[in-house]
C-alpha positions as CSV (number, residue, x, y, z in Angstrom):
1,E,-9.0,-28.9,34.2
2,P,-5.4,-30.0,34.4
3,T,-4.2,-27.7,31.6
4,N,-6.0,-24.4,32.2
5,H,-2.9,-22.5,33.4
6,L,-0.2,-24.2,31.3
7,D,1.6,-23.1,28.2
8,A,1.5,-25.2,25.1
9,R,4.8,-27.0,25.9
10,A,3.6,-28.0,29.4
11,R,0.1,-29.1,28.1
12,A,1.9,-31.4,25.6
13,W,4.1,-32.8,28.4
14,V,1.0,-33.5,30.6
15,A,-0.8,-35.2,27.7
16,N,2.1,-37.4,26.8
17,F,2.8,-38.2,30.4
18,I,-0.8,-39.4,30.9
19,A,-0.7,-41.3,27.6
20,D,2.5,-43.1,28.6
21,Y,1.3,-43.9,32.2
22,K,0.6,-47.6,32.5
23,R,-2.2,-47.3,35.1
24,T,-5.7,-45.8,35.0
25,V,-6.0,-42.1,35.2
26,V,-9.4,-40.2,35.4
27,V,-9.1,-37.0,33.4
28,V,-11.9,-34.4,33.5
29,S,-11.2,-31.8,30.8
30,H,-12.5,-29.8,28.0
31,D,-9.1,-29.6,26.4
32,E,-9.7,-31.7,23.2
33,A,-6.0,-31.8,22.4
34,L,-5.3,-33.4,25.8
35,L,-8.1,-35.8,25.4
36,R,-7.0,-36.8,21.9
37,T,-3.4,-37.5,23.1
38,A,-4.1,-39.0,26.5
39,C,-7.3,-41.1,26.3
40,E,-7.6,-44.7,25.2
41,S,-11.1,-45.0,26.6
42,V,-13.8,-42.5,27.5
43,A,-16.6,-42.5,30.0
44,E,-19.3,-39.8,29.7
45,V,-21.7,-38.8,32.4
46,K,-24.9,-37.6,30.8
47,G,-28.5,-37.6,32.0
48,G,-27.6,-39.1,35.3
49,A,-26.0,-42.2,33.7
50,L,-22.5,-43.3,32.8
51,E,-21.9,-44.3,29.2
52,S,-18.6,-46.2,28.6
53,Y,-16.6,-46.1,25.4
54,K,-13.9,-48.7,26.1
55,G,-10.9,-48.9,23.7
56,M,-11.9,-45.7,21.9
57,G,-9.8,-42.6,21.7
58,F,-11.4,-39.2,21.8
59,D,-12.2,-38.9,18.1
60,K,-13.6,-42.4,17.8
61,F,-15.7,-41.6,21.0
62,L,-17.2,-38.6,19.3
63,R,-18.2,-40.6,16.2
64,E,-19.5,-43.5,18.3
65,R,-21.5,-41.2,20.6
66,E,-23.2,-39.7,17.5
67,E,-24.0,-43.2,16.1
68,R,-25.4,-44.4,19.4
69,A,-27.6,-41.3,19.5
70,K,-28.9,-42.0,16.0
71,R,-29.6,-45.6,17.0
72,R,-31.5,-44.5,20.1
73,I,-33.6,-42.0,18.0
74,A,-34.3,-44.7,15.4
75,L,-35.3,-47.2,18.1
76,Y,-37.6,-44.6,19.7
77,S,-39.2,-43.9,16.3
78,R,-39.9,-47.6,15.7
79,Q,-41.4,-48.0,19.2
80,V,-43.7,-45.0,18.7
81,E,-44.8,-46.4,15.3
82,E,-45.5,-49.8,16.8
83,A,-47.4,-48.2,19.7
84,D,-49.5,-46.2,17.3
85,K,-50.3,-49.3,15.3
86,L,-51.3,-51.2,18.4
87,Q,-53.4,-48.3,19.6
88,A,-55.1,-48.1,16.1
89,F,-55.9,-51.8,16.4
90,I,-57.3,-51.4,19.8
91,D,-59.4,-48.4,18.7
92,R,-60.7,-50.3,15.7
93,F,-61.5,-53.7,17.4
94,G,-61.7,-52.8,21.1
95,A,-61.0,-55.5,23.6
96,S,-62.7,-58.2,21.6
97,V,-61.7,-61.7,22.7
98,T,-62.0,-63.0,19.1
99,K,-59.3,-60.6,17.8
100,A,-56.9,-61.2,20.6
101,T,-55.1,-64.1,18.9
């Protein structure tokens, strides 16, 4: 947390310094003001995986993360529905060779 013990002026300076820096900087922070100012891309570690949001500032990252979550939920729902349909077909017709095509 690079800004935990800094006053508002120093926090703004750090955020602007990082934003203007021309190389890659890895920032780990819960300071949303810092992240909004300093970040051009975000990488989130969640569930043991790294999810990359390239070219997105912090606010866009938040919106995109929500959209990705909604898409994953919708995909899962469709997969469960399809699995239920397949199971119903199997339950109805069994493993009949004539119905396999």
